[in-house]
C-alpha positions as CSV (number, residue, x, y, z in Angstrom):
1,M,69.0,-146.3,-123.3
2,P,68.0,-144.0,-126.1
3,G,64.8,-141.7,-125.4
4,Y,61.5,-141.9,-126.9
5,L,60.5,-138.6,-129.1
6,D,57.6,-138.6,-131.1
7,L,58.2,-135.6,-134.0
8,T,55.6,-133.8,-135.7
9,V,56.7,-131.9,-138.7
10,Q,52.9,-130.5,-140.1
11,E,53.1,-130.4,-144.1
12,Y,54.7,-127.2,-145.9
13,D,56.2,-125.9,-142.6
14,T,59.8,-124.9,-141.6
15,Y,60.8,-127.6,-138.7
16,S,63.5,-126.9,-136.1
17,N,64.1,-128.5,-132.8
18,T,66.8,-128.7,-130.2
19,I,67.3,-131.1,-128.0
20,T,70.1,-131.5,-125.1
21,W,71.8,-134.6,-124.2
22,D,73.0,-135.0,-121.4
23,A,74.5,-137.7,-118.9
24,G,73.3,-137.3,-115.7
25,G,72.7,-134.3,-115.7
26,T,76.2,-133.4,-117.7
27,P,75.5,-132.5,-121.7
28,V,77.3,-135.3,-123.8
29,D,80.5,-133.4,-125.7
30,L,79.9,-133.5,-129.3
31,T,83.2,-132.2,-130.4
32,G,83.7,-133.8,-133.7
33,A,80.7,-135.9,-133.8
34,T,78.6,-136.5,-136.7
35,A,74.6,-137.5,-136.5
36,S,72.3,-138.7,-139.1
37,M,68.6,-139.4,-138.6
38,Q,66.9,-141.9,-141.1
39,C,62.9,-142.5,-141.1
40,R,61.6,-145.8,-142.2
41,L,58.5,-147.0,-143.0
42,K,58.6,-149.7,-140.8
43,Y,61.8,-151.3,-138.7
44,S,64.1,-152.0,-141.5
45,G,62.1,-151.0,-144.2
46,A,62.4,-148.9,-147.0
47,Q,64.2,-145.5,-145.9
48,V,61.2,-142.4,-146.8
49,F,63.8,-139.8,-145.7
50,A,66.8,-138.9,-144.0
51,L,68.8,-136.3,-142.1
52,S,73.0,-135.6,-141.9
53,S,74.6,-132.9,-139.8
54,T,77.0,-133.4,-142.7
55,T,75.4,-133.1,-145.8
56,V,72.4,-131.2,-146.0
57,T,69.8,-132.0,-148.0
58,P,69.5,-130.3,-151.6
59,N,66.4,-128.0,-150.0
60,G,68.6,-127.4,-147.1
61,S,67.2,-129.4,-144.0
62,G,70.1,-131.3,-141.7
63,I,71.3,-131.4,-138.4
64,T,73.6,-129.5,-135.9
65,L,75.4,-130.1,-133.5
66,G,75.9,-127.8,-130.6
67,G,79.6,-129.3,-129.8
68,T,80.0,-129.0,-125.8
69,A,76.5,-128.1,-124.7
70,G,75.0,-131.2,-125.9
71,T,72.3,-129.6,-128.3
72,I,71.4,-131.3,-131.4
73,T,69.1,-129.2,-133.8
74,I,67.1,-130.9,-135.9
75,N,65.8,-128.4,-139.1
76,I,63.5,-129.7,-141.7
77,T,62.8,-127.0,-144.5
78,N,59.2,-126.1,-145.7
79,T,60.3,-127.5,-149.0
80,D,61.3,-131.1,-147.5
81,A,58.2,-131.2,-145.2
82,V,55.9,-132.5,-148.0
83,S,54.1,-135.5,-148.1
84,I,56.8,-137.6,-145.7
85,P,55.0,-140.6,-144.8
86,L,54.1,-142.0,-141.0
87,S,57.6,-143.5,-140.4
88,E,59.9,-144.5,-137.3
89,Y,62.9,-142.9,-137.3
90,S,66.0,-142.9,-134.8
91,L,68.8,-140.4,-134.9
92,V,72.4,-141.8,-134.3
93,I,75.8,-139.9,-133.3
94,T,78.6,-141.3,-134.4
95,F,81.7,-140.2,-131.9
96,P,85.5,-139.3,-133.0
97,D,86.7,-142.7,-132.2
98,G,84.4,-144.1,-134.1
99,S,81.7,-145.6,-131.7
100,T,78.1,-145.0,-132.3
101,S,74.9,-144.2,-129.7
102,T,71.5,-143.9,-130.2
103,V,70.0,-140.6,-128.8
104,I,66.0,-140.8,-129.7
105,W,63.6,-142.8,-131.7
106,G,59.8,-142.6,-132.3
107,W,57.4,-141.6,-135.0
108,L,57.7,-138.7,-137.2
109,F,54.3,-137.6,-137.8
110,M,53.1,-135.2,-140.7
111,P,49.7,-133.7,-140.6
112,P,48.6,-133.0,-144.1
113,G,48.7,-129.0,-144.6
114,I,45.6,-127.5,-145.8
115,T,47.1,-124.2,-146.6
116,Q,49.8,-124.5,-149.1
117,P,52.4,-122.8,-150.8
């Protein structure tokens, strides 16, 4: 069962959040796996932002997997953290054998930045 985790990314700030995915207290081995995260306005709605462990955005945002440590780090650069609307997201891991698992899901909140770069 995926975990529920709301993310709050302050507009214009650099965001980094590392979670450890474990099964019964043992980290899940993510060696050779890939991760993707999509933000949508609503379930099956328009995609408004996406991240991947295989490709970084043009501004350098992406996901880093920690192999046997089971860590998943979501990185969003300050240049990508601009005007992402309130959206639902999920983060899915694809294992080398092709199987997939949704690790977390929730809402992505982006409070407006008062001081802008």
